[in-house]
N, C-alpha and C positions, 0 to 999 in steps of 0.2 A: 505494499500499500504508500509505504514512503517513497518507494522508487517511482511509484506512477506518479505520486504527486510531486515528486522532485523535478521530473520529465515536465508533465505538464505546466508546473511553473516557470520552466526555464522557458518554454513557448511562449507563454504569456508576458513574462518579463523581456524577454527578447524583443518580441515585435513593440512592447511599449519603448524599449530603448531606442530603437530605430526609428520610432514616431515621433518621439522628445526629439532626438537628435536631429531629425527634418526638421522640424517646426522651430528648433533652435537656430537653424541655418546651417549645420555643420554637415549638412548629408545634402547638397542642392541636388545632386543627378537622382537622387531619389525623390519620386513625385508621388502626392498625396493620391494621385488614382490608381498607383501601383498598390495601396493599402488595403483598398476593396477586396481584394483576395485574402489578403493576411487575416483580415478583420474576422473571415469565415472562420481560420483555424484558430484566430486569437478565443473566438467566443466559445467555440468547441472545448478549446483545452480550458478555458475558465469551467466549464459543467465537469472536467473530469477533476481541475482541483478541487471544487468543491466539492464533490462527491468523496473524493479519495480523503480531502481533508475531513469530511464528516466521518470517514472510518476510523483512521486516525483518532478523531476526538471521540469517537464511541469505543475504541479500544481502551485509552487511558482518561475518561473524562475528569478526574481528579486531577490530573498531572497538569492539562492544558485550564481548566477553568477555576483553577486557585493560583496561577501565574499571571500576573499583570502584565507581563512581556505579550501574554497570548492576544489580549485585549488591544495593545499597541500593534502587532502584528495586522490583526482583523481588522481595527480601521484604517491603517495604513494600505490595506487591500481594497477595501470599500472605496475611500477617497481616490485612488488612483485608479478603480474602474470607473468611476463617476469623472474621472478628468477622461479617461478614453472615451469614454460616451461623449462627452463633450466636442474632443477632437476629432472623433468620427464622424460626426453631424456636421462641424463647421466648414468644410471644404464645400460643402452644398452649399452654405449661405455665403459664404464669402471666398475669395480666393487664399492660398495657402500665403501668399506675399502678404496680404492685408492681416491676418491672423499674427504673421511674425512681427510685423510693425505695432500692432494694436495688443502688448502684452505675451506674447508668444513664446518670449523667449522664458520669462517669468513662469508661465503656465507648465512650459517643458522642465524647467530646473525643478518646479515643485513636483511634477509627475516622476522625475527620477530620482528624487527624495524619497519619496513616499515609497518605491518599489524597491530602493537601496536598503529604506527602514523594516519594508515586509520581508525581505529575503534574510538580512541579518537578525531579524526579530525571531525567526525560523528558528534558524541555527542556535540561537541563545535558548531556544525552548528546552533543548534538549540539556543543557546545562545549569538553568535557572531553577526548576521546580523545586520546590520543598516537599512535595507532597507525590508520590508517584502512583498510589493506590488507595481507594477509600476504604478499603478494609482495613488499613491499617489503624482506624480509628475503631474497630471493635473488637 
């Protein structure tokens, strides 16, 4: 389950990093229109992350639910996906060049920081838990 979660998350984070770099202007050869196919893979990978994450949560609920790092990771993923949805919709409403001019770099930076926080938080979950199994209290 962890392997599936990691691979699906790699797809999601990789596409988001490419999107943020393009919006920030660091990958000018990559056009916003090329992301339409990538977004299909992205949202399927998000579903895999969701289901594998739920599986991991069900395996050790006390480990995650008693750890504040879990909630920070969850918030980073939620806000990262909201920004992705915003960026996915924006090329239809305005050109990519206008988006870069109007706070695009800031949005891209926030997106990058959120995905870094999500991945880092996920790694720290293995080391920051104080409770592994709820049965330790019974």
